[in-house]
N, CA, C and O atoms as a DFTB+ gen file, in Angstrom:
224 C
 N C O
     1  1       9.820      -5.800      -6.332
     2  2       8.675      -6.609      -6.674
     3  2       7.686      -5.745      -7.514
     4  3       7.120      -6.232      -8.493
     5  1       7.497      -4.527      -7.143
     6  2       6.560      -3.661      -7.950
     7  2       7.072      -3.461      -9.336
     8  3       6.286      -3.379     -10.280
     9  1       8.392      -3.379      -9.492
    10  2       8.908      -3.189     -10.854
    11  2       8.620      -4.437     -11.685
    12  3       8.288      -4.321     -12.865
    13  1       8.737      -5.601     -11.109
    14  2       8.462      -6.833     -11.799
    15  2       6.972      -6.884     -12.216
    16  3       6.652      -7.261     -13.343
    17  1       6.101      -6.512     -11.322
    18  2       4.667      -6.522     -11.607
    19  2       4.371      -5.553     -12.724
    20  3       3.625      -5.882     -13.646
    21  1       4.942      -4.362     -12.661
    22  2       4.714      -3.354     -13.683
    23  2       5.234      -3.815     -15.036
    24  3       4.572      -3.624     -16.056
    25  1       6.433      -4.429     -15.050
    26  2       6.965      -4.953     -16.300
    27  2       6.049      -5.994     -16.942
    28  3       5.793      -5.990     -18.146
    29  1       5.582      -6.866     -16.092
    30  2       4.681      -7.927     -16.633
    31  2       3.369      -7.351     -17.186
    32  3       2.833      -7.817     -18.192
    33  1       2.878      -6.326     -16.491
    34  2       1.600      -5.736     -16.947
    35  2       1.778      -4.981     -18.273
    36  3       0.902      -4.982     -19.137
    37  1       2.939      -4.341     -18.396
    38  2       3.194      -3.569     -19.629
    39  2       3.718      -4.374     -20.792
    40  3       3.584      -3.955     -21.942
    41  1       4.323      -5.544     -20.515
    42  2       4.883      -6.328     -21.592
    43  2       3.848      -6.850     -22.581
    44  3       4.061      -6.815     -23.793
    45  1       2.756      -7.322     -22.066
    46  2       1.769      -7.879     -22.980
    47  2       0.358      -7.767     -22.325
    48  3      -0.167      -8.744     -21.791
    49  1      -0.208      -6.601     -22.382
    50  2      -1.519      -6.347     -21.709
    51  2      -2.665      -7.212     -22.373
    52  3      -3.694      -7.440     -21.737
    53  1      -2.489      -7.671     -23.600
    54  2      -3.600      -8.402     -24.280
    55  2      -3.685      -9.840     -23.769
    56  3      -4.761     -10.437     -23.805
    57  1      -2.587     -10.403     -23.301
    58  2      -2.637     -11.841     -22.948
    59  2      -3.436     -12.061     -21.696
    60  3      -3.651     -11.144     -20.904
    61  1      -3.876     -13.293     -21.523
    62  2      -4.633     -13.675     -20.296
    63  2      -3.722     -13.631     -19.105
    64  3      -2.554     -14.007     -19.205
    65  1      -4.208     -13.196     -18.015
    66  2      -3.423     -13.047     -16.781
    67  2      -3.793     -14.206     -15.875
    68  3      -4.970     -14.469     -15.628
    69  1      -2.762     -14.904     -15.377
    70  2      -3.001     -16.016     -14.433
    71  2      -3.436     -15.510     -13.067
    72  3      -3.323     -14.325     -12.751
    73  1      -3.925     -16.422     -12.287
    74  2      -4.368     -16.066     -10.918
    75  2      -3.216     -15.509     -10.102
    76  3      -3.401     -14.567      -9.333
    77  1      -2.028     -16.080     -10.260
    78  2      -0.852     -15.651      -9.534
    79  2      -0.458     -14.239      -9.944
    80  3      -0.076     -13.425      -9.103
    81  1      -0.550     -13.958     -11.208
    82  2      -0.233     -12.603     -11.686
    83  2      -1.220     -11.575     -11.210
    84  3      -0.875     -10.399     -11.101
    85  1      -2.435     -11.978     -10.922
    86  2      -3.418     -11.038     -10.394
    87  2      -3.177     -10.797      -8.890
    88  3      -3.476      -9.724      -8.366
    89  1      -2.646     -11.788      -8.232
    90  2      -2.415     -11.655      -6.799
    91  2      -1.182     -10.825      -6.497
    92  3      -1.152     -10.089      -5.511
    93  1      -0.155     -10.942      -7.347
    94  2       1.121     -10.211      -7.065
    95  2       0.888      -8.694      -6.928
    96  3       1.431      -8.108      -5.991
    97  1       0.144      -8.047      -7.770
    98  2      -0.048      -6.614      -7.569
    99  2      -0.760      -6.258      -6.261
   100  3      -0.467      -5.247      -5.622
   101  1      -1.703      -7.126      -5.890
   102  2      -2.432      -6.882      -4.617
   103  2      -1.504      -7.054      -3.395
   104  3      -1.590      -6.293      -2.431
   105  1      -0.634      -8.043      -3.451
   106  2       0.314      -8.243      -2.375
   107  2       1.348      -7.120      -2.321
   108  3       1.679      -6.599      -1.256
   109  1       1.854      -6.760      -3.528
   110  2       2.820      -5.625      -3.572
   111  2       2.177      -4.366      -3.026
   112  3       2.837      -3.625      -2.298
   113  1       0.928      -4.090      -3.341
   114  2       0.280      -2.885      -2.859
   115  2       0.117      -2.924      -1.365
   116  3       0.337      -1.926      -0.677
   117  1      -0.272      -4.089      -0.857
   118  2      -0.488      -4.244       0.596
   119  2       0.828      -4.023       1.353
   120  3       0.875      -3.345       2.379
   121  1       1.874      -4.612       0.814
   122  2       3.183      -4.490       1.495
   123  2       3.731      -3.076       1.428
   124  3       4.299      -2.579       2.400
   125  1       3.563      -2.427       0.286
   126  2       4.157      -1.096       0.112
   127  2       3.276       0.020       0.664
   128  3       3.790       1.007       1.189
   129  1       1.977      -0.121       0.553
   130  2       1.113       1.014       0.913
   131  2       0.414       0.878       2.215
   132  3      -0.084       1.889       2.712
   133  1       0.323      -0.291       2.833
   134  2      -0.368      -0.449       4.077
   135  2       0.309       0.331       5.199
   136  3      -0.405       0.852       6.056
   137  1       1.618       0.448       5.253
   138  2       2.239       1.207       6.322
   139  2       1.859       2.680       6.293
   140  3       1.832       3.308       7.352
   141  1       1.568       3.255       5.150
   142  2       1.215       4.659       5.072
   143  2      -0.076       4.997       5.845
   144  3      -0.059       5.909       6.671
   145  1      -1.200       4.283       5.598
   146  2      -2.409       4.585       6.382
   147  2      -2.214       4.351       7.880
   148  3      -2.745       5.098       8.702
   149  1      -1.472       3.338       8.225
   150  2      -1.195       3.052       9.658
   151  2      -0.420       4.234      10.265
   152  3      -0.725       4.674      11.374
   153  1       0.589       4.747       9.527
   154  2       1.373       5.851      10.040
   155  2       0.472       7.083      10.165
   156  3       0.554       7.787      11.172
   157  1      -0.361       7.361       9.202
   158  2      -1.303       8.503       9.283
   159  2      -2.230       8.360      10.460
   160  3      -2.471       9.315      11.199
   161  1      -2.755       7.149      10.633
   162  2      -3.657       6.935      11.769
   163  2      -2.937       7.145      13.094
   164  3      -3.474       7.778      14.004
   165  1      -1.742       6.626      13.203
   166  2      -0.959       6.783      14.455
   167  2      -0.662       8.262      14.720
   168  3      -0.727       8.714      15.863
   169  1      -0.337       9.015      13.663
   170  2      -0.074      10.425      13.795
   171  2      -1.295      11.187      14.249
   172  3      -1.199      12.069      15.102
   173  1      -2.469      10.849      13.673
   174  2      -3.715      11.485      14.049
   175  2      -4.061      11.209      15.497
   176  3      -4.499      12.103      16.222
   177  1      -3.861       9.949      15.924
   178  2      -4.125       9.621      17.353
   179  2      -3.236      10.377      18.262
   180  3      -3.692      10.901      19.279
   181  1      -1.920      10.461      17.922
   182  2      -0.982      11.203      18.783
   183  2      -1.383      12.691      18.870
   184  3      -1.311      13.305      19.934
   185  1      -1.801      13.242      17.734
   186  2      -2.189      14.658      17.716
   187  2      -3.486      14.856      18.561
   188  3      -3.582      15.819      19.321
   189  1      -4.437      13.977      18.426
   190  2      -5.681      14.069      19.183
   191  2      -5.369      13.940      20.683
   192  3      -5.893      14.697      21.500
   193  1      -4.524      12.991      21.026
   194  2      -4.179      12.805      22.426
   195  2      -3.505      14.027      23.007
   196  3      -3.801      14.439      24.129
   197  1      -2.591      14.609      22.236
   198  2      -1.901      15.814      22.695
   199  2      -2.896      16.953      22.899
   200  3      -2.800      17.684      23.884
   201  1      -3.860      17.116      21.969
   202  2      -4.875      18.130      22.156
   203  2      -5.720      17.910      23.414
   204  3      -6.000      18.848      24.160
   205  1      -6.114      16.674      23.630
   206  2      -6.984      16.373      24.780
   207  2      -6.252      16.634      26.095
   208  3      -6.857      17.065      27.077
   209  1      -4.929      16.365      26.105
   210  2      -4.180      16.497      27.349
   211  2      -3.414      17.819      27.462
   212  3      -2.621      18.013      28.384
   213  1      -3.663      18.724      26.509
   214  2      -3.035      20.041      26.550
   215  2      -1.538      20.029      26.284
   216  3      -0.823      20.928      26.726
   217  1      -1.071      19.045      25.583
   218  2       0.345      19.008      25.238
   219  2       0.483      19.524      23.818
   220  3      -0.251      19.111      22.920
   221  1       1.431      20.433      23.623
   222  2       1.640      20.929      22.236
   223  2       3.028      20.712      21.756
   224  3       3.353      21.071      20.625
């Protein structure tokens, strides 16, 4: 999906972009990049929990 979005954006940057074409990059970003912050947050919580309970 991200390849399709990138292709569309690079094919003709001068043309008007429809509402759907503006939404696709946002959805693709949410799907692809949302797991990363959640994983970092989970890792930080696990590390903090281990520190508080003396587990290394």
